[in-house]
Residue, then its C-alpha position, 0 to 999 in steps of 0.5 A: m500499500k505504501n508503494l502504491l501511494l508513493v507512485a501516486l504521488l510521484l505521478a501526480g508531482a511529475g504532472a502526469v495528469p494532462a493540463f492540455a492548455q500548457r503543452h507549447v505556450h509562450h514562457i514554457s521551457s524545458w530541459g532535455a537529456h538525449l542519447g544517440r547515434s552519429e554517422t561515426g560514433d556515439y553521442y549524448e546531449l543536454s538541451y534547454t528549450a524556451m518557447l518564444t511563441n505558442r509556435l516558435a521555440l529556441r533551443a540551445s544544446g551541448l553534445r559530446d560525440a566519440g568513436n573511432l575512425a579508420g587511420r585516426g583512431e579514437y576521437s571525440s567532438y564537443v559541439g554547442r548548437v543554437l537552433l530556432a524550432p518553428q512548429l510544423f504541425r501537432l497530433g492533438e495534444v500529444a505530439y508536436v513536430h518542429l523543424l530545427l534551423g540554426a548553427g553549431a560550433g565544435y571542437e574536435r580531437t583525433g588520435e586520443n589515448g595514443t591511438g591512430e597512425i602517426a604519419a609525417d604529413a598527418k593533419e593536426p589532431q584538433r581543430f574548431t569547426y562551425g556551420p549551419q545545422t538543420g533537422a527535425e524533432v518530435d515531442v511525444f508528451l507523457g503528461n503535463r511535465f515530461s515528453l519523450v523526444a526524437t531528433a534527427t539533424k544534418g549540418y555542414l561544417f567549415n575549417n576543414p573538419l577532422i571527423d566528418q564534413w556533413p555530420g548527422y545526428a539521430s537521438a532519442g530522449l526525455r525532456y522536462h518541461f516548466r514554467 
């Protein structure tokens, strides 16, 4: 009985009872944690989203991508992104689909932990990159406070990136919404 009462209190506190008028309205914000795959490795991302209007959000995030490249060894990449997210459409009060448009800047390192081939003509093992990003994102609400989120983005990087000129990311995560 105590466990049932605890679960009921947790669900009520987490906002499991929907308040339909507060899904995507001006001044709602959210924190998100995402896990995913890039085209060359795995990454995790932390994001903050603020609704600027009822149909437009601003999303800022930081991610760490890591993996192994043939001939270059282990790598890691740290990327910060700022994306505008206009709402494309919604399915009732449950699912919201947003377009993502913005830019990212990052720092790449290759040959970590003494891995990779060392050659006389090898490129520098680290570099700063930047470029535009675009993609789509779907929020599926589990209640008033939590939503499952799926994100897919593709970008182009300038400054001769070491890892990928056209990086792509796909992730799934959990988002907490608050006022």
